N, C-alpha and C positions, 0 to 999 in steps of 0.2 A: 306198873313195873314188875309185879309178880308174874303177870302173863308172859312178858318177855323173858324173864329169868327161867320160867318153866318150859318155854317152847322154842327157844332160839335154835336149838339143834334140829328140831323138826322143820323150822322155816328154812334153815340152811339146806337140809336134805331135799326139800321141795324145790328150791332154786337150782340145786345141782342136778336133780333128775330131769327137770324141765330144760336145763341147759344142755343136757345130753341128747335132747331131741334134735339139736343142730348137729352138724358134722364137725365135732371137735376132733382135731387130728392128733391130740396128745394122749398117750396111754396114761400118763400121770394123772390127768384129769379124771379118768374113769376109776383109777385106783383110789384117789381121794374121795370121789363120789361114793364108791362102795364102802369105804371105812365110815364115812359120815352117815350113810343110810343104815348101815348095820348098827352103829351107835344109837341113832335116833330110834330105830325099830326096837332095840332092846330096852331103851328108856321108856318108850311107849308101852311095850309089853309089860314092864314092871309097874307102870302107872295103872294099866288095865288090871293086872293081878291084884294090886292093892284095893281096887274098887270091886273086886269079885266079878269082873267081866272076862270070864275064862275064854270065851269064843274070840274076843278081841285080842286077848293076850296071845293065843295060839296063832292068830292071823299075822300078828307082827313078828312072832318068832319065825314063821314061814318067810316073811319078807327078809329077815336077817339071814336066813339060810340061803335064800336065792341070791342075795347080794354079797354073800360072804367072799371077801377077797383072798382068803387063804386057800380055799378049795372051790374055785369059781366054776360056775356053770357056763357052758359055751352054747349060747343061742345065736340065731341069726340076728342081724341088725334090726329087722322088722319086729322080731319077737321082743328084743330089748326095748324098742320104742313103746310097744304095748305095755310091757312091764313097767317102764318109767311112768307112763300116764296113769296106770292103775295105782302105783305106789304114791304118786303125787296126790291122787284123789283120796287114798286111804289116810295119808297124813293130814290132809285138809279135813277129812271127816273126823279124825281123832280129836281135833279142837272142840268139836261139838259132842262127841261120844264120851270123852274122858274129862269130866269136870270133878274137881275135888269135893268131897263131902263137907257140908257146912255144919 
């Protein structure tokens, strides 16, 4: 249960960015996705910071900046698809790269 408690936001972010690979016609979906990805990226950056994994922290800060819904980047649909896949892979990798110290 601790894993679910610690990672539910990342799992939701993965599902939303992979869902964005389909042609979702609703702007609200992308807004929700951006907020969730930013939240998950900042939580992941904080977890990496606490484990002294600075490179990983800055990588997820960059993810938060790119998906920032308040000052959005305007990329082509193809560029966003690439970004979505990369971010999904990064969040999946974070499950293995960020493990609490025992």
